[in-house]
C-alpha positions as CSV (number, residue, x, y, z in Angstrom):
1,A,17.2,40.4,-6.0
2,G,17.9,44.1,-6.1
3,L,18.7,44.7,-2.4
4,T,22.3,45.5,-3.2
5,P,23.0,47.9,-6.1
6,V,24.7,46.4,-9.1
7,A,28.4,47.6,-9.1
8,V,30.2,45.7,-11.8
9,A,28.2,42.9,-13.3
10,T,24.8,42.8,-14.9
11,V,21.6,41.3,-13.8
12,D,19.8,39.0,-16.3
13,V,16.2,38.3,-15.4
14,S,14.5,35.8,-17.8
15,G,16.8,36.7,-20.6
16,V,16.5,40.5,-20.1
17,V,19.6,42.4,-18.9
18,V,18.6,45.2,-16.6
19,P,21.1,47.8,-15.3
20,R,19.1,48.1,-12.0
21,P,16.4,45.5,-11.3
22,A,13.2,47.5,-11.7
23,D,9.8,46.6,-10.2
24,A,8.9,44.8,-13.4
25,A,11.9,42.5,-13.2
26,R,11.5,41.9,-9.5
27,R,7.8,40.9,-9.9
28,H,9.1,37.5,-11.2
29,L,11.4,36.9,-8.1
30,G,10.5,35.5,-4.8
31,L,13.1,36.0,-2.0
32,V,13.3,33.9,1.2
33,F,15.7,35.5,3.7
34,Q,18.1,33.5,5.9
35,S,16.5,35.1,9.0
36,S,13.0,34.8,7.5
37,A,12.7,38.6,7.9
38,L,9.1,38.5,9.3
39,F,7.5,41.6,10.6
40,D,7.3,40.9,14.4
41,Y,4.3,43.2,14.8
42,M,2.2,41.3,12.2
43,N,0.6,37.9,12.5
44,V,1.3,35.1,10.0
45,M,-1.6,36.1,7.8
46,D,-0.5,39.7,7.5
47,N,3.2,38.7,6.9
48,V,2.1,36.4,4.1
49,L,-0.1,39.0,2.6
50,F,2.4,41.9,2.8
51,G,3.5,41.9,-0.8
52,Y,0.2,40.5,-2.2
53,R,-1.7,43.6,-0.9
54,R,0.7,45.9,-2.6
55,R,0.4,44.0,-5.9
56,H,-3.4,43.5,-5.6
57,P,-4.7,46.6,-3.7
58,R,-8.3,46.1,-4.8
59,A,-8.6,42.4,-3.7
60,S,-11.3,42.0,-1.1
61,L,-10.4,41.0,2.4
62,K,-12.2,37.7,1.8
63,D,-10.2,37.0,-1.3
64,Q,-6.9,37.9,0.4
65,R,-7.6,35.6,3.2
66,A,-8.6,32.7,0.9
67,V,-5.3,33.1,-1.1
68,A,-3.2,33.3,2.1
69,E,-4.9,30.3,3.7
70,A,-4.3,28.2,0.5
71,I,-0.6,29.2,0.5
72,L,-0.3,28.4,4.2
73,D,-1.9,25.0,3.6
74,Q,0.6,24.4,0.7
75,V,3.6,25.0,3.0
76,G,2.1,22.9,5.9
77,L,1.0,25.8,8.1
78,S,-2.8,25.5,8.1
79,G,-4.3,27.0,11.2
80,T,-1.4,29.3,12.0
81,A,-2.7,32.5,10.4
82,H,-3.5,34.2,13.8
83,L,-0.1,33.4,15.3
84,M,2.6,36.0,15.8
85,P,6.2,35.3,14.7
86,S,7.3,35.0,18.3
87,E,5.0,32.0,18.7
88,L,6.6,30.1,15.8
89,S,9.5,27.7,15.7
90,G,12.4,28.5,13.4
91,G,11.2,26.1,10.8
92,M,7.7,27.6,10.9
93,R,9.1,31.1,10.4
94,K,11.1,29.8,7.4
95,R,7.9,28.4,5.9
96,V,6.1,31.6,6.5
97,G,8.9,33.3,4.5
98,V,8.4,30.8,1.7
99,A,4.6,31.4,1.7
100,R,5.2,35.2,1.6
101,A,7.3,34.7,-1.5
102,L,5.0,32.1,-3.1
103,I,1.9,34.1,-2.8
104,L,3.3,36.4,-5.5
105,E,3.6,33.5,-8.0
106,P,7.2,34.1,-8.8
107,A,9.0,32.4,-11.8
108,V,12.2,32.3,-9.8
109,M,12.7,31.7,-6.0
110,L,15.8,32.9,-4.3
111,Y,16.7,31.2,-1.0
112,D,19.4,32.7,1.2
113,E,20.9,30.0,3.5
114,P,17.4,28.5,4.1
115,T,18.5,25.7,6.4
116,T,20.8,27.7,8.7
117,G,19.9,27.2,12.3
118,L,17.5,24.4,11.7
119,D,17.6,20.9,13.2
120,P,18.0,17.9,10.9
121,V,14.3,17.0,10.9
122,T,13.2,20.6,10.1
123,T,15.9,20.9,7.5
124,Y,14.6,17.8,5.7
125,A,11.1,19.1,5.8
126,L,12.2,22.5,4.3
127,D,14.3,20.6,1.7
128,S,11.1,18.7,0.7
129,L,9.2,22.0,0.5
130,M,11.8,23.5,-1.8
131,V,11.7,20.5,-4.0
132,D,7.9,20.8,-4.1
133,V,8.2,24.5,-5.1
134,R,10.5,23.5,-7.9
135,D,8.6,20.5,-9.2
136,K,4.9,21.2,-8.5
137,I,4.8,25.0,-8.9
138,G,7.5,25.1,-11.6
139,A,9.5,27.9,-10.1
140,T,13.2,27.9,-10.8
141,S,15.0,27.9,-7.5
142,L,18.4,29.5,-6.7
143,I,19.6,28.4,-3.3
144,V,22.7,29.9,-1.6
145,S,23.9,27.4,1.0
146,H,26.8,25.8,2.7
147,D,24.7,22.9,3.8
148,L,25.9,20.2,1.4
149,T,23.5,17.6,2.7
150,S,20.6,19.9,1.8
151,V,22.2,20.9,-1.5
152,F,22.6,17.2,-2.6
153,R,18.9,16.6,-1.6
154,V,17.5,19.5,-3.5
155,A,19.8,20.6,-6.3
156,D,19.9,19.3,-9.9
157,R,22.7,21.7,-10.6
158,I,25.4,23.2,-8.4
159,A,27.5,26.3,-9.1
160,F,30.4,26.8,-6.7
161,L,32.1,30.1,-6.2
162,H,35.6,30.3,-4.6
163,A,37.4,33.6,-4.1
164,G,34.9,35.3,-6.4
165,E,35.5,32.8,-9.2
166,L,33.1,30.2,-10.6
167,V,35.1,26.9,-10.2
168,F,32.3,24.4,-10.7
169,D,29.0,24.4,-12.6
170,G,27.3,21.1,-13.1
171,P,25.4,18.2,-11.6
172,P,25.7,17.1,-8.0
173,A,27.5,13.8,-9.0
174,G,30.2,15.8,-10.7
175,F,30.5,18.1,-7.8
176,R,31.4,15.2,-5.5
177,E,34.2,14.2,-7.8
178,A,35.5,17.7,-8.7
179,D,39.2,18.1,-8.2
180,H,39.3,21.7,-7.0
181,P,40.9,21.8,-3.5
182,A,38.2,24.0,-2.0
183,I,35.5,21.6,-3.2
184,A,37.4,18.6,-1.9
185,E,37.8,20.2,1.5
186,L,34.1,21.1,1.7
187,V,32.9,17.6,0.5
188,G,35.3,16.0,3.0
189,K,33.9,18.1,5.9
190,A,30.3,17.3,4.9
191,R,31.2,13.6,4.9
192,A,32.8,13.8,8.3
193,E,29.7,15.6,9.7
194,A,27.4,13.0,8.2
195,F,29.2,10.3,10.1
196,R,28.8,12.2,13.3
197,E,25.0,12.4,12.9
Protein backbone atom coordinates (compact mmCIF):
# COMPACT_ATOMS: atom_id res chain seq x y z
CA ALA A 1 0.00 0.00 0.00
CA GLY A 2 3.00 2.24 -0.33
CA LEU A 3 4.35 1.92 3.22
CA THR A 4 7.44 0.05 2.06
CA PRO A 5 9.28 1.42 -0.98
CA VAL A 6 9.16 -0.80 -4.05
CA ALA A 7 12.56 -2.46 -4.41
CA VAL A 8 12.33 -5.02 -7.22
CA ALA A 9 8.76 -5.63 -8.35
CA THR A 10 6.15 -3.27 -9.69
CA VAL A 11 2.88 -2.17 -8.16
CA ASP A 12 -0.22 -2.52 -10.34
CA VAL A 13 -3.22 -0.53 -9.14
CA SER A 14 -6.38 -1.05 -11.18
CA GLY A 15 -4.37 -1.92 -14.27
CA VAL A 16 -1.93 0.99 -13.95
CA VAL A 17 1.68 0.14 -13.10
CA VAL A 18 3.14 2.79 -10.83
CA PRO A 19 6.85 2.93 -9.92
CA ARG A 20 5.98 4.40 -6.52
CA PRO A 21 2.37 4.41 -5.37
CA ALA A 22 1.38 8.04 -5.58
CA ASP A 23 -1.47 9.68 -3.75
CA ALA A 24 -3.70 9.18 -6.79
CA ALA A 25 -3.14 5.41 -6.71
CA ARG A 26 -3.45 5.20 -2.92
CA ARG A 27 -6.82 6.95 -3.01
CA HIS A 28 -8.38 3.70 -4.16
CA LEU A 29 -6.86 1.62 -1.36
CA GLY A 30 -8.12 1.07 2.17
CA LEU A 31 -5.66 -0.43 4.65
CA VAL A 32 -6.58 -2.22 7.88
CA PHE A 33 -3.51 -2.79 10.03
CA GLN A 34 -2.94 -5.90 12.14
CA SER A 35 -2.71 -3.77 15.27
CA SER A 36 -5.56 -1.49 14.13
CA ALA A 37 -3.09 1.45 14.38
CA LEU A 38 -5.58 3.75 16.09
CA PHE A 39 -4.41 7.08 17.46
CA ASP A 40 -4.65 6.61 21.22
CA TYR A 41 -5.21 10.33 21.86
CA MET A 42 -8.24 10.50 19.51
CA ASN A 43 -11.72 9.18 20.17
CA VAL A 44 -13.40 6.75 17.77
CA MET A 45 -15.03 9.56 15.75
CA ASP A 46 -11.73 11.37 15.19
CA ASN A 47 -9.92 8.12 14.32
CA VAL A 48 -12.56 7.26 11.71
CA LEU A 49 -12.50 10.78 10.27
CA PHE A 50 -8.70 11.09 10.14
CA GLY A 51 -8.24 10.42 6.40
CA TYR A 52 -11.67 11.75 5.47
CA ARG A 53 -10.81 15.21 6.80
CA ARG A 54 -7.65 15.31 4.68
CA ARG A 55 -9.58 14.27 1.60
CA HIS A 56 -12.60 16.53 2.30
CA PRO A 57 -11.17 19.57 4.11
CA ARG A 58 -14.22 21.72 3.38
CA ALA A 59 -16.82 19.27 4.68
CA SER A 60 -18.81 20.77 7.54
CA LEU A 61 -18.47 19.27 11.00
CA LYS A 62 -22.12 18.19 10.78
CA ASP A 63 -21.50 16.37 7.47
CA GLN A 64 -18.32 14.76 8.81
CA ARG A 65 -20.17 13.42 11.84
CA ALA A 66 -23.06 12.13 9.73
CA VAL A 67 -20.70 10.22 7.42
CA ALA A 68 -18.71 8.80 10.35
CA GLU A 69 -21.83 7.74 12.26
CA ALA A 70 -23.18 5.97 9.15
CA ILE A 71 -19.90 4.07 8.73
CA LEU A 72 -19.77 3.19 12.44
CA ASP A 73 -23.31 1.84 12.19
CA GLN A 74 -22.29 -0.18 9.13
CA VAL A 75 -19.49 -1.89 11.09
CA GLY A 76 -21.68 -2.48 14.15
CA LEU A 77 -20.28 0.29 16.34
CA SER A 78 -23.22 2.68 16.74
CA GLY A 79 -22.94 4.75 19.89
CA THR A 80 -19.16 4.40 20.25
CA ALA A 81 -18.03 7.67 18.63
CA HIS A 82 -17.08 9.26 21.98
CA LEU A 83 -15.03 6.30 23.26
CA MET A 84 -11.24 6.27 23.36
CA PRO A 85 -9.26 3.32 21.93
CA SER A 86 -8.31 2.23 25.46
CA GLU A 87 -12.02 1.69 26.17
CA LEU A 88 -12.49 -0.68 23.23
CA SER A 89 -12.10 -4.45 22.98
CA GLY A 90 -9.70 -5.88 20.39
CA GLY A 91 -12.55 -6.65 18.02
CA MET A 92 -13.97 -3.16 18.37
CA ARG A 93 -10.57 -1.64 17.59
CA LYS A 94 -10.34 -3.79 14.45
CA ARG A 95 -13.79 -2.59 13.34
CA VAL A 96 -12.79 1.04 13.94
CA GLY A 97 -9.82 0.36 11.65
CA VAL A 98 -12.19 -1.06 9.03
CA ALA A 99 -14.46 1.99 9.39
CA ARG A 100 -11.50 4.36 8.98
CA ALA A 101 -10.62 2.62 5.71
CA LEU A 102 -14.22 2.35 4.46
CA ILE A 103 -15.04 6.01 4.98
CA LEU A 104 -12.69 6.78 2.07
CA GLU A 105 -14.76 4.54 -0.26
CA PRO A 106 -11.84 2.43 -1.50
CA ALA A 107 -12.05 0.12 -4.49
CA VAL A 108 -9.58 -2.24 -2.81
CA MET A 109 -9.34 -3.15 0.88
CA LEU A 110 -6.04 -4.52 2.21
CA TYR A 111 -6.23 -6.39 5.52
CA ASP A 112 -3.03 -7.30 7.38
CA GLU A 113 -3.63 -10.34 9.63
CA PRO A 114 -7.09 -9.04 10.62
CA THR A 115 -8.00 -11.86 13.02
CA THR A 116 -4.72 -12.04 14.94
CA GLY A 117 -5.33 -11.94 18.68
CA LEU A 118 -9.11 -12.24 18.46
CA ASP A 119 -11.28 -14.87 20.12
CA PRO A 120 -13.31 -17.23 17.87
CA VAL A 121 -16.61 -15.32 18.28
CA THR A 122 -15.01 -11.97 17.44
CA THR A 123 -13.09 -13.57 14.56
CA TYR A 124 -16.35 -14.87 13.09
CA ALA A 125 -17.93 -11.40 13.42
CA LEU A 126 -14.94 -9.78 11.70
CA ASP A 127 -15.02 -12.42 8.95
CA SER A 128 -18.70 -11.60 8.38
CA LEU A 129 -17.84 -7.90 8.19
CA MET A 130 -15.12 -8.57 5.59
CA VAL A 131 -17.60 -10.58 3.51
CA ASP A 132 -20.10 -7.69 3.76
CA VAL A 133 -17.43 -5.23 2.63
CA ARG A 134 -16.70 -7.43 -0.36
CA ASP A 135 -20.30 -8.28 -1.29
CA LYS A 136 -22.36 -5.24 -0.28
CA ILE A 137 -19.87 -2.46 -0.86
CA GLY A 138 -18.17 -4.11 -3.81
CA ALA A 139 -14.60 -3.54 -2.65
CA THR A 140 -12.04 -6.10 -3.72
CA SER A 141 -10.40 -7.48 -0.59
CA LEU A 142 -6.83 -8.68 -0.22
CA ILE A 143 -6.32 -10.42 3.11
CA VAL A 144 -2.92 -11.47 4.42
CA SER A 145 -3.59 -14.20 6.98
CA HIS A 146 -2.34 -17.41 8.54
CA ASP A 147 -5.80 -18.13 9.98
CA LEU A 148 -7.06 -20.80 7.59
CA THR A 149 -10.47 -21.07 9.26
CA SER A 150 -11.01 -17.39 8.55
CA VAL A 151 -9.52 -17.68 5.06
CA PHE A 152 -11.90 -20.50 4.10
CA ARG A 153 -14.87 -18.50 5.42
CA VAL A 154 -14.00 -15.31 3.56
CA ALA A 155 -11.94 -16.10 0.45
CA ASP A 156 -13.15 -16.93 -3.01
CA ARG A 157 -9.54 -17.20 -4.16
CA ILE A 158 -6.33 -18.04 -2.30
CA ALA A 159 -2.78 -17.17 -3.27
CA PHE A 160 -0.12 -18.94 -1.19
CA LEU A 161 3.48 -17.77 -1.04
CA HIS A 162 6.22 -20.06 0.21
CA ALA A 163 9.86 -18.94 0.39
CA GLY A 164 9.03 -15.95 -1.81
CA GLU A 165 7.44 -18.08 -4.52
CA LEU A 166 3.77 -18.25 -5.49
CA VAL A 167 3.00 -21.97 -5.14
CA PHE A 168 -0.82 -21.83 -5.30
CA ASP A 169 -3.37 -19.46 -6.82
CA GLY A 170 -6.94 -20.71 -7.03
CA PRO A 171 -10.19 -21.50 -5.22
CA PRO A 172 -10.30 -22.62 -1.56
CA ALA A 173 -11.39 -26.16 -2.54
CA GLY A 174 -8.27 -26.52 -4.67
CA PHE A 175 -6.10 -25.21 -1.85
CA ARG A 176 -7.30 -27.96 0.49
CA GLU A 177 -6.25 -30.56 -2.09
CA ALA A 178 -2.97 -28.95 -3.21
CA ASP A 179 0.01 -31.28 -3.16
CA HIS A 180 2.67 -28.75 -2.10
CA PRO A 181 4.29 -29.88 1.21
CA ALA A 182 4.00 -26.45 2.89
CA ILE A 183 0.29 -26.27 2.05
CA ALA A 184 -0.32 -29.82 3.25
CA GLU A 185 1.43 -29.01 6.54
CA LEU A 186 -0.56 -25.80 7.04
CA VAL A 187 -3.89 -27.47 6.20
CA GLY A 188 -3.03 -30.37 8.53
CA LYS A 189 -2.29 -27.97 11.40
CA ALA A 190 -5.53 -26.09 10.75
CA ARG A 191 -7.52 -29.34 10.85
CA ALA A 192 -5.84 -30.36 14.12
CA GLU A 193 -6.63 -26.97 15.67
CA ALA A 194 -10.25 -27.22 14.52
CA PHE A 195 -10.62 -30.52 16.39
CA ARG A 196 -9.25 -28.91 19.58
CA GLU A 197 -11.88 -26.15 19.47
